N, CA, C and O atoms as CSV, one atom per row, in Angstrom:
chain,resi,resn,atom,element,x,y,z
A,1,MET,N,N,-1.238,1.059,33.990
A,1,MET,CA,C,-1.182,1.804,32.876
A,1,MET,C,C,-0.722,1.127,31.590
A,1,MET,O,O,0.099,0.221,31.729
A,2,ASN,N,N,-1.098,1.410,30.456
A,2,ASN,CA,C,-0.682,0.771,29.353
A,2,ASN,C,C,0.706,1.310,29.005
A,2,ASN,O,O,0.995,2.500,28.882
A,3,ARG,N,N,1.618,0.136,28.848
A,3,ARG,CA,C,3.101,0.367,28.621
A,3,ARG,C,C,3.084,1.212,27.515
A,3,ARG,O,O,3.822,2.187,27.659
A,4,THR,N,N,2.464,1.156,26.427
A,4,THR,CA,C,2.622,1.733,25.196
A,4,THR,C,C,2.380,3.364,25.447
A,4,THR,O,O,3.145,4.260,25.089
A,5,LEU,N,N,1.370,3.484,26.014
A,5,LEU,CA,C,0.993,4.957,26.282
A,5,LEU,C,C,1.967,5.698,27.386
A,5,LEU,O,O,2.097,6.922,27.355
A,6,GLY,N,N,2.625,4.907,28.337
A,6,GLY,CA,C,3.841,5.343,29.163
A,6,GLY,C,C,5.012,5.578,28.220
A,6,GLY,O,O,5.631,6.636,28.340
A,7,ALA,N,N,5.352,4.757,27.357
A,7,ALA,CA,C,6.537,4.898,26.631
A,7,ALA,C,C,6.256,6.170,25.664
A,7,ALA,O,O,7.138,6.985,25.394
A,8,TRP,N,N,4.985,6.246,25.195
A,8,TRP,CA,C,4.779,7.424,24.411
A,8,TRP,C,C,4.943,8.801,25.125
A,8,TRP,O,O,5.578,9.743,24.650
A,9,GLY,N,N,4.280,8.804,26.346
A,9,GLY,CA,C,4.582,9.930,27.063
A,9,GLY,C,C,5.986,10.295,27.567
A,9,GLY,O,O,6.296,11.480,27.691
A,10,GLU,N,N,6.818,9.329,27.851
A,10,GLU,CA,C,8.293,9.492,28.159
A,10,GLU,C,C,8.965,9.864,26.983
A,10,GLU,O,O,9.838,10.727,27.083
A,11,GLN,N,N,8.718,9.371,25.892
A,11,GLN,CA,C,9.440,9.980,24.502
A,11,GLN,C,C,9.121,11.350,24.396
A,11,GLN,O,O,10.017,12.159,24.155
A,12,LEU,N,N,7.628,11.804,24.588
A,12,LEU,CA,C,7.331,13.060,24.316
A,12,LEU,C,C,8.013,13.984,25.285
A,12,LEU,O,O,8.489,15.041,24.872
A,13,ALA,N,N,8.092,13.623,26.629
A,13,ALA,CA,C,8.712,14.273,27.687
A,13,ALA,C,C,10.302,14.585,27.198
A,13,ALA,O,O,10.795,15.713,27.208
A,14,ALA,N,N,10.908,13.522,26.827
A,14,ALA,CA,C,12.185,13.663,26.470
A,14,ALA,C,C,12.624,14.631,25.559
A,14,ALA,O,O,13.552,15.426,25.708
A,15,GLU,N,N,11.635,14.448,24.299
A,15,GLU,CA,C,11.789,15.510,23.201
A,15,GLU,C,C,11.760,16.990,23.640
A,15,GLU,O,O,12.492,17.875,23.196
A,16,TYR,N,N,10.751,17.129,24.628
A,16,TYR,CA,C,10.494,18.426,25.157
A,16,TYR,C,C,11.707,18.825,25.825
A,16,TYR,O,O,12.127,19.946,25.535
A,17,LEU,N,N,12.379,18.119,26.686
A,17,LEU,CA,C,13.674,18.422,27.447
A,17,LEU,C,C,14.850,18.734,26.535
A,17,LEU,O,O,15.744,19.536,26.805
A,18,VAL,N,N,14.750,18.013,25.427
A,18,VAL,CA,C,15.781,18.242,24.277
A,18,VAL,C,C,15.640,19.432,23.569
A,18,VAL,O,O,16.639,19.982,23.105
A,19,ARG,N,N,14.401,19.951,23.412
A,19,ARG,CA,C,14.253,21.283,22.832
A,19,ARG,C,C,14.424,22.445,23.771
A,19,ARG,O,O,14.584,23.606,23.396
A,20,LEU,N,N,14.378,22.031,25.053
A,20,LEU,CA,C,14.902,23.025,26.123
A,20,LEU,C,C,16.481,23.167,26.127
A,20,LEU,O,O,16.999,24.045,26.816
A,21,GLY,N,N,17.190,22.369,25.416
A,21,GLY,CA,C,18.624,22.323,25.550
A,21,GLY,C,C,19.299,21.394,26.740
A,21,GLY,O,O,20.458,21.572,27.117
A,22,TRP,N,N,18.460,20.421,27.258
A,22,TRP,CA,C,18.953,19.541,28.185
A,22,TRP,C,C,19.481,18.364,27.384
A,22,TRP,O,O,19.087,18.093,26.250
A,23,VAL,N,N,20.477,17.628,28.109
A,23,VAL,CA,C,21.032,16.514,27.215
A,23,VAL,C,C,20.407,15.207,28.210
A,23,VAL,O,O,20.500,15.270,29.436
A,24,ILE,N,N,19.839,14.162,27.586
A,24,ILE,CA,C,19.497,13.008,28.433
A,24,ILE,C,C,20.598,12.031,28.428
A,24,ILE,O,O,21.158,11.619,27.412
A,25,VAL,N,N,20.887,11.663,29.738
A,25,VAL,CA,C,21.997,11.004,29.950
A,25,VAL,C,C,21.439,9.550,30.281
A,25,VAL,O,O,22.228,8.613,30.159
A,26,ALA,N,N,20.207,9.310,30.667
A,26,ALA,CA,C,19.609,8.099,30.943
A,26,ALA,C,C,18.078,7.992,30.731
A,26,ALA,O,O,17.322,8.940,30.945
A,27,ARG,N,N,17.689,6.832,30.316
A,27,ARG,CA,C,16.168,6.712,30.146
A,27,ARG,C,C,16.028,5.268,30.745
A,27,ARG,O,O,16.782,4.321,30.517
A,28,ASN,N,N,14.949,5.279,31.535
A,28,ASN,CA,C,14.592,3.921,32.247
A,28,ASN,C,C,15.746,3.442,32.867
A,28,ASN,O,O,16.139,2.305,32.605
A,29,TRP,N,N,16.360,4.179,33.679
A,29,TRP,CA,C,17.541,3.683,34.608
A,29,TRP,C,C,17.056,2.810,35.743
A,29,TRP,O,O,16.229,3.206,36.565
A,30,ARG,N,N,17.591,1.628,35.756
A,30,ARG,CA,C,16.857,0.631,36.827
A,30,ARG,C,C,18.033,0.281,37.878
A,30,ARG,O,O,19.239,0.339,37.638
A,31,CYS,N,N,17.531,-0.028,38.879
A,31,CYS,CA,C,18.340,-0.761,39.975
A,31,CYS,C,C,17.421,-1.609,40.843
A,31,CYS,O,O,16.224,-1.654,40.557
A,32,ASP,N,N,17.840,-2.200,41.753
A,32,ASP,CA,C,16.995,-3.115,42.592
A,32,ASP,C,C,15.863,-2.491,43.318
A,32,ASP,O,O,14.877,-3.118,43.705
A,33,ALA,N,N,16.079,-1.097,43.497
A,33,ALA,CA,C,14.999,-0.315,44.165
A,33,ALA,C,C,14.052,0.316,43.300
A,33,ALA,O,O,13.100,0.936,43.775
A,34,GLY,N,N,14.242,0.205,42.023
A,34,GLY,CA,C,12.999,0.947,41.219
A,34,GLY,C,C,13.760,1.387,39.958
A,34,GLY,O,O,14.817,0.877,39.586
A,35,GLU,N,N,13.100,2.404,39.328
A,35,GLU,CA,C,13.445,2.993,38.011
A,35,GLU,C,C,13.097,4.340,37.840
A,35,GLU,O,O,11.947,4.746,38.007
A,36,LEU,N,N,14.155,5.134,37.476
A,36,LEU,CA,C,14.075,6.709,37.009
A,36,LEU,C,C,13.722,6.480,35.496
A,36,LEU,O,O,14.262,5.675,34.738
A,37,ASP,N,N,12.695,7.362,35.210
A,37,ASP,CA,C,12.166,7.414,33.774
A,37,ASP,C,C,13.197,8.006,32.874
A,37,ASP,O,O,13.614,7.487,31.839
A,38,ILE,N,N,13.588,9.229,33.420
A,38,ILE,CA,C,14.512,10.079,32.700
A,38,ILE,C,C,15.803,10.795,33.600
A,38,ILE,O,O,15.478,11.441,34.596
A,39,VAL,N,N,17.068,10.695,33.297
A,39,VAL,CA,C,17.913,11.522,33.975
A,39,VAL,C,C,18.354,12.432,32.814
A,39,VAL,O,O,18.448,12.021,31.657
A,40,ALA,N,N,18.624,13.723,33.202
A,40,ALA,CA,C,18.929,14.780,32.167
A,40,ALA,C,C,19.993,15.718,32.709
A,40,ALA,O,O,20.132,15.819,33.928
A,41,LEU,N,N,20.643,16.311,31.988
A,41,LEU,CA,C,21.416,17.492,32.310
A,41,LEU,C,C,20.758,18.948,32.016
A,41,LEU,O,O,20.659,19.331,30.850
A,42,GLU,N,N,20.410,19.574,32.858
A,42,GLU,CA,C,19.876,20.941,32.478
A,42,GLU,C,C,21.006,22.013,32.358
A,42,GLU,O,O,21.854,22.081,33.249
A,43,PRO,N,N,21.041,22.835,31.305
A,43,PRO,CA,C,22.101,23.694,31.040
A,43,PRO,C,C,21.898,24.725,32.177
A,43,PRO,O,O,20.753,25.033,32.509
A,44,ALA,N,N,23.011,25.282,32.798
A,44,ALA,CA,C,22.956,26.411,33.659
A,44,ALA,C,C,23.956,27.537,33.152
A,44,ALA,O,O,25.133,27.292,32.889
A,45,ALA,N,N,23.436,28.666,33.051
A,45,ALA,CA,C,24.448,29.753,32.804
A,45,ALA,C,C,25.787,29.862,33.595
A,45,ALA,O,O,25.799,30.236,34.768
A,46,GLY,N,N,26.652,29.601,33.071
A,46,GLY,CA,C,27.998,30.097,33.758
A,46,GLY,C,C,28.484,28.951,34.721
A,46,GLY,O,O,29.549,29.038,35.332
A,47,THR,N,N,27.646,27.880,34.818
A,47,THR,CA,C,28.013,26.864,35.826
A,47,THR,C,C,27.945,25.611,35.234
A,47,THR,O,O,27.504,25.517,34.088
A,48,LEU,N,N,28.377,24.481,35.947
A,48,LEU,CA,C,28.202,23.172,35.280
A,48,LEU,C,C,26.636,22.829,35.173
A,48,LEU,O,O,25.816,23.253,35.987
A,49,PRO,N,N,26.317,22.017,34.080
A,49,PRO,CA,C,24.889,21.498,34.065
A,49,PRO,C,C,24.258,20.977,35.354
A,49,PRO,O,O,25.004,20.418,36.158
A,50,ARG,N,N,23.116,21.090,35.600
A,50,ARG,CA,C,22.437,20.539,36.819
A,50,ARG,C,C,21.849,19.288,36.456
A,50,ARG,O,O,21.094,19.236,35.485
A,51,VAL,N,N,22.161,18.110,37.248
A,51,VAL,CA,C,21.513,16.797,37.050
A,51,VAL,C,C,19.936,16.754,37.714
A,51,VAL,O,O,19.617,17.129,38.842
A,52,VAL,N,N,19.100,16.208,36.712
A,52,VAL,CA,C,17.759,16.177,37.007
A,52,VAL,C,C,17.316,14.805,36.781
A,52,VAL,O,O,17.746,14.157,35.827
A,53,ALA,N,N,16.412,14.297,37.681
A,53,ALA,CA,C,15.766,12.995,37.455
A,53,ALA,C,C,14.394,13.345,37.370
A,53,ALA,O,O,13.848,13.919,38.312
A,54,VAL,N,N,13.696,13.010,36.173
A,54,VAL,CA,C,12.411,13.268,35.808
A,54,VAL,C,C,11.480,11.996,35.890
A,54,VAL,O,O,11.690,10.956,35.266
A,55,GLU,N,N,10.498,12.206,36.686
A,55,GLU,CA,C,9.360,11.278,36.589
A,55,GLU,C,C,8.175,11.766,35.719
A,55,GLU,O,O,7.618,12.853,35.872
A,56,VAL,N,N,7.833,10.773,34.725
A,56,VAL,CA,C,6.887,10.975,33.778
A,56,VAL,C,C,5.392,10.206,34.004
A,56,VAL,O,O,5.303,8.979,33.975
A,57,LYS,N,N,4.397,10.967,34.198
A,57,LYS,CA,C,3.346,10.240,34.294
A,57,LYS,C,C,2.333,10.732,32.984
A,57,LYS,O,O,2.282,11.880,32.543
A,58,THR,N,N,1.664,9.731,32.560
A,58,THR,CA,C,0.868,9.915,31.123
A,58,THR,C,C,-0.418,9.370,31.370
A,58,THR,O,O,-0.536,8.255,31.878
A,59,LYS,N,N,-1.477,10.131,31.021
A,59,LYS,CA,C,-2.922,9.525,30.958
A,59,LYS,C,C,-3.514,9.930,29.548
A,59,LYS,O,O,-3.120,10.879,28.870
A,60,ALA,N,N,-4.481,9.088,29.238
A,60,ALA,CA,C,-5.174,9.249,27.862
A,60,ALA,C,C,-6.482,9.891,28.433
A,60,ALA,O,O,-7.305,9.295,29.128
A,61,GLY,N,N,-6.548,11.220,28.026
A,61,GLY,CA,C,-7.750,11.964,28.433
A,61,GLY,C,C,-7.655,12.638,29.846
A,61,GLY,O,O,-6.699,12.382,30.578
A,62,GLU,N,N,-8.675,13.522,30.238
A,62,GLU,CA,C,-8.831,14.315,31.229
A,62,GLU,C,C,-9.400,13.790,32.384
A,62,GLU,O,O,-9.292,14.318,33.491
A,63,ARG,N,N,-10.148,12.515,32.092
A,63,ARG,CA,C,-10.784,11.988,33.209
A,63,ARG,C,C,-10.066,11.441,34.320
A,63,ARG,O,O,-8.966,10.929,34.114
A,64,TYR,N,N,-10.578,11.488,35.538
A,64,TYR,CA,C,-9.785,11.197,36.911
A,64,TYR,C,C,-8.752,11.712,37.190
A,64,TYR,O,O,-7.796,11.157,37.732
A,65,GLY,N,N,-8.851,13.119,36.764
A,65,GLY,CA,C,-7.842,13.919,37.353
A,65,GLY,C,C,-6.527,13.974,36.496
A,65,GLY,O,O,-6.421,13.242,35.513
A,66,PRO,N,N,-5.455,14.898,36.887
A,66,PRO,CA,C,-4.296,15.241,36.127
A,66,PRO,C,C,-3.426,13.958,36.384
A,66,PRO,O,O,-3.766,13.189,37.284
A,67,PRO,N,N,-2.357,13.714,35.650
A,67,PRO,CA,C,-1.451,12.633,35.684
A,67,PRO,C,C,-0.610,12.861,36.797
A,67,PRO,O,O,-0.316,11.831,37.404
A,68,LEU,N,N,-0.132,13.926,37.244
A,68,LEU,CA,C,0.781,14.185,38.325
A,68,LEU,C,C,0.063,13.965,39.743
A,68,LEU,O,O,0.774,13.951,40.748
A,69,GLU,N,N,-1.107,13.821,39.839
A,69,GLU,CA,C,-1.781,13.338,41.099
A,69,GLU,C,C,-1.300,11.892,41.375
A,69,GLU,O,O,-1.436,11.460,42.520
A,70,ALA,N,N,-0.799,11.183,40.509
A,70,ALA,CA,C,-0.420,9.705,40.944
A,70,ALA,C,C,0.763,9.665,41.709
A,70,ALA,O,O,1.107,8.638,42.292
A,71,ILE,N,N,1.499,10.862,41.750
A,71,ILE,CA,C,2.846,10.916,42.343
A,71,ILE,C,C,2.451,11.014,43.627
A,71,ILE,O,O,1.894,12.094,43.830
A,72,THR,N,N,2.526,10.210,44.725
A,72,THR,CA,C,2.328,10.350,46.049
A,72,THR,C,C,3.477,10.543,46.840
A,72,THR,O,O,4.609,10.342,46.400
A,73,HIS,N,N,3.215,10.967,48.116
A,73,HIS,CA,C,4.285,11.241,48.948
A,73,HIS,C,C,5.307,10.014,48.996
A,73,HIS,O,O,6.512,10.189,48.810
A,74,THR,N,N,4.703,8.658,49.279
A,74,THR,CA,C,5.552,7.550,49.266
A,74,THR,C,C,6.449,7.411,48.021
A,74,THR,O,O,7.641,7.105,48.055
A,75,LYS,N,N,5.590,7.725,46.715
A,75,LYS,CA,C,6.414,7.542,45.662
A,75,LYS,C,C,7.505,8.665,45.402
A,75,LYS,O,O,8.427,8.493,44.605
A,76,LEU,N,N,7.354,9.657,46.029
A,76,LEU,CA,C,8.348,10.882,46.137
A,76,LEU,C,C,9.581,10.517,46.909
A,76,LEU,O,O,10.716,10.747,46.491
A,77,ARG,N,N,9.348,10.018,47.892
A,77,ARG,CA,C,10.444,9.452,48.820
A,77,ARG,C,C,11.267,8.360,48.167
A,77,ARG,O,O,12.493,8.366,48.270
A,78,ARG,N,N,10.577,7.369,47.459
A,78,ARG,CA,C,11.153,6.551,46.619
A,78,ARG,C,C,12.054,7.095,45.530
A,78,ARG,O,O,13.201,6.675,45.376
A,79,LEU,N,N,11.519,8.021,44.793
A,79,LEU,CA,C,12.081,8.596,43.708
A,79,LEU,C,C,13.300,9.475,44.142
A,79,LEU,O,O,14.305,9.509,43.433
A,80,ARG,N,N,13.205,10.239,45.394
A,80,ARG,CA,C,14.379,10.824,45.767
A,80,ARG,C,C,15.461,9.751,46.263
A,80,ARG,O,O,16.646,9.973,46.015
A,81,ALA,N,N,15.147,8.784,46.843
A,81,ALA,CA,C,15.971,7.708,47.097
A,81,ALA,C,C,16.871,7.115,45.885
A,81,ALA,O,O,18.077,6.872,45.933
A,82,LEU,N,N,16.099,6.962,44.920
A,82,LEU,CA,C,16.566,6.566,43.703
A,82,LEU,C,C,17.495,7.576,42.898
A,82,LEU,O,O,18.506,7.158,42.334
A,83,ALA,N,N,17.141,8.865,42.859
A,83,ALA,CA,C,17.934,9.852,42.404
A,83,ALA,C,C,19.310,9.831,43.182
A,83,ALA,O,O,20.391,9.900,42.597
A,84,THR,N,N,19.189,9.741,44.398
A,84,THR,CA,C,20.390,9.768,45.273
A,84,THR,C,C,21.284,8.547,44.711
A,84,THR,O,O,22.482,8.564,44.427
A,85,ARG,N,N,20.545,7.692,44.646
A,85,ARG,CA,C,21.512,6.364,44.322
A,85,ARG,C,C,22.212,6.556,42.958
A,85,ARG,O,O,23.360,6.160,42.759
A,86,TRP,N,N,21.414,7.221,41.975
A,86,TRP,CA,C,21.906,7.329,40.560
A,86,TRP,C,C,23.225,8.244,40.813
A,86,TRP,O,O,24.332,7.907,40.392
A,87,ALA,N,N,23.023,9.273,41.445
A,87,ALA,CA,C,24.092,10.206,41.736
A,87,ALA,C,C,25.456,9.639,42.305
A,87,ALA,O,O,26.599,9.911,41.936
A,88,GLN,N,N,25.048,8.811,43.264
A,88,GLN,CA,C,26.246,7.880,44.022
A,88,GLN,C,C,27.079,7.166,42.891
A,88,GLN,O,O,28.308,7.163,42.829
A,89,GLU,N,N,26.272,6.602,42.068
A,89,GLU,CA,C,26.738,5.617,41.101
A,89,GLU,C,C,27.269,6.300,40.060
A,89,GLU,O,O,27.994,5.631,39.324
A,90,HIS,N,N,27.088,7.653,39.737
A,90,HIS,CA,C,27.664,8.455,38.679
A,90,HIS,C,C,28.434,9.625,39.310
A,90,HIS,O,O,28.054,10.707,38.863
A,91,PRO,N,N,29.151,9.684,39.980
A,91,PRO,CA,C,29.749,10.855,40.622
A,91,PRO,C,C,30.474,11.936,39.677
A,91,PRO,O,O,30.511,13.129,39.979
A,92,ASP,N,N,30.987,11.466,38.624
A,92,ASP,CA,C,31.623,12.045,37.624
A,92,ASP,C,C,30.571,13.069,36.867
A,92,ASP,O,O,30.964,14.020,36.192
A,93,VAL,N,N,29.316,12.775,37.052
A,93,VAL,CA,C,28.457,13.601,36.352
A,93,VAL,C,C,27.991,14.839,37.023
A,93,VAL,O,O,27.667,15.814,36.345
A,94,GLY,N,N,27.937,14.853,38.376
A,94,GLY,CA,C,27.709,16.201,39.092
A,94,GLY,C,C,27.197,15.902,40.438
A,94,GLY,O,O,26.894,14.749,40.745
A,95,LEU,N,N,27.089,16.883,41.252
A,95,LEU,CA,C,26.732,16.614,42.690
A,95,LEU,C,C,25.290,17.023,42.862
A,95,LEU,O,O,24.823,18.100,42.491
A,96,GLY,N,N,24.604,16.006,43.493
A,96,GLY,CA,C,23.267,16.007,43.724
A,96,GLY,C,C,22.346,16.013,42.617
A,96,GLY,O,O,22.827,16.257,41.510
A,97,VAL,N,N,21.092,15.787,42.711
A,97,VAL,CA,C,20.215,15.665,41.724
A,97,VAL,C,C,18.829,16.235,42.175
A,97,VAL,O,O,18.347,16.002,43.283
A,98,ARG,N,N,18.259,16.973,41.254
A,98,ARG,CA,C,17.005,17.659,41.488
A,98,ARG,C,C,16.064,16.707,40.806
A,98,ARG,O,O,16.318,16.088,39.772
A,99,LEU,N,N,14.803,16.652,41.590
A,99,LEU,CA,C,13.719,15.874,41.165
A,99,LEU,C,C,12.700,16.714,40.399
A,99,LEU,O,O,12.208,17.689,40.967
A,100,ASP,N,N,12.364,16.418,39.202
A,100,ASP,CA,C,11.357,17.033,38.258
A,100,ASP,C,C,10.081,16.055,38.084
A,100,ASP,O,O,10.207,14.841,38.244
A,101,ALA,N,N,9.022,16.565,37.795
A,101,ALA,CA,C,7.965,15.720,37.048
A,101,ALA,C,C,7.250,16.351,36.052
A,101,ALA,O,O,6.940,17.543,36.043
A,102,ILE,N,N,6.981,15.472,35.164
A,102,ILE,CA,C,6.228,16.015,33.923
A,102,ILE,C,C,5.097,15.056,33.619
A,102,ILE,O,O,5.259,13.837,33.549
A,103,GLY,N,N,3.935,15.680,33.443
A,103,GLY,CA,C,2.547,15.241,33.319
A,103,GLY,C,C,2.179,15.309,31.887
A,103,GLY,O,O,2.252,16.344,31.224
A,104,VAL,N,N,1.773,14.144,31.431
A,104,VAL,CA,C,1.240,14.322,29.822
A,104,VAL,C,C,-0.083,13.783,29.838
A,104,VAL,O,O,-0.450,12.793,30.471
A,105,VAL,N,N,-0.857,14.603,28.996
A,105,VAL,CA,C,-2.266,14.095,28.761
A,105,VAL,C,C,-2.399,14.122,27.294
A,105,VAL,O,O,-2.193,15.115,26.596
A,106,LYS,N,N,-2.803,12.809,26.826
A,106,LYS,CA,C,-3.067,12.597,25.327
A,106,LYS,C,C,-4.418,12.856,25.101
A,106,LYS,O,O,-5.212,12.185,25.759
A,107,LEU,N,N,-4.921,13.801,24.201
A,107,LEU,CA,C,-6.083,14.181,23.840
A,107,LEU,C,C,-6.380,13.829,22.432
A,107,LEU,O,O,-5.628,14.074,21.489
A,108,ARG,N,N,-7.676,13.161,22.348
A,108,ARG,CA,C,-8.028,12.815,21.020
A,108,ARG,C,C,-8.292,13.914,20.170
A,108,ARG,O,O,-9.028,14.839,20.512
A,109,GLY,N,N,-7.738,13.851,19.107
A,109,GLY,CA,C,-7.779,14.958,18.222
A,109,GLY,C,C,-7.358,16.353,18.368
A,109,GLY,O,O,-7.700,17.297,17.656
A,110,ARG,N,N,-6.306,16.372,19.724
A,110,ARG,CA,C,-5.664,17.596,19.880
A,110,ARG,C,C,-4.327,17.216,20.470
A,110,ARG,O,O,-3.993,16.163,21.012
A,111,SER,N,N,-3.677,18.262,20.252
A,111,SER,CA,C,-2.062,18.208,20.642
A,111,SER,C,C,-2.252,17.769,22.160
A,111,SER,O,O,-3.152,18.174,22.896
A,112,PRO,N,N,-1.172,16.802,22.523
A,112,PRO,CA,C,-1.012,16.356,23.985
A,112,PRO,C,C,-0.750,17.658,24.781
A,112,PRO,O,O,-0.264,18.665,24.266
A,113,GLN,N,N,-1.143,17.542,26.191
A,113,GLN,CA,C,-0.741,18.697,27.119
A,113,GLN,C,C,0.221,18.084,27.967
A,113,GLN,O,O,0.189,16.944,28.433
A,114,LEU,N,N,1.207,19.102,28.136
A,114,LEU,CA,C,2.423,18.612,29.018
A,114,LEU,C,C,2.624,19.658,30.188
A,114,LEU,O,O,2.509,20.853,29.914
A,115,LEU,N,N,2.880,19.316,31.305
A,115,LEU,CA,C,3.052,20.093,32.456
A,115,LEU,C,C,4.363,19.664,33.187
A,115,LEU,O,O,4.555,18.518,33.592
A,116,HIS,N,N,5.189,20.632,33.307
A,116,HIS,CA,C,6.646,20.330,33.937
A,116,HIS,C,C,6.648,20.981,35.217
A,116,HIS,O,O,6.386,22.184,35.232
A,117,ILE,N,N,6.902,20.382,36.301
A,117,ILE,CA,C,7.147,20.785,37.633
A,117,ILE,C,C,8.621,20.753,37.947
A,117,ILE,O,O,9.278,19.715,37.871
A,118,ARG,N,N,9.004,21.643,38.217
A,118,ARG,CA,C,10.699,21.704,38.443
A,118,ARG,C,C,10.757,21.631,40.015
A,118,ARG,O,O,10.065,22.384,40.701
A,119,GLY,N,N,11.595,20.711,40.550
A,119,GLY,CA,C,11.788,20.696,41.888
A,119,GLY,C,C,10.494,20.038,42.709
A,119,GLY,O,O,9.936,20.509,43.700
A,120,ALA,N,N,10.220,18.939,42.070
A,120,ALA,CA,C,8.879,18.340,42.578
A,120,ALA,C,C,9.144,17.725,43.922
A,120,ALA,O,O,9.939,16.806,44.120
A,121,SER,N,N,8.434,18.293,44.784
A,121,SER,CA,C,8.625,17.637,46.256
A,121,SER,C,C,7.307,17.491,46.888
A,121,SER,O,O,7.214,17.011,48.017
């Protein structure tokens, strides 16, 4: 995937989350096991914010299926392990981490399409 397209999609996803009232706490968090695109705090009514790791997949156009199809079961297992590791390294932020996915499709001459799946599994 083109890194510029991927960075554009991640920026769009981050802006979307901020509009929802989420707070971005990390972008492109890396460790020896891989990378989390976005780690954010989702506001929750009357409780502490929820920590959410967000995987972003971006495609230019609608050919070859939607972007979230690129998240395989193997990829999900790795993302869960990365999210758990992030939570262990940041115990002051909250307990546990939910895993979400955002698919972004860049369409020529039209607004991009964004699909947010909460609790991707």
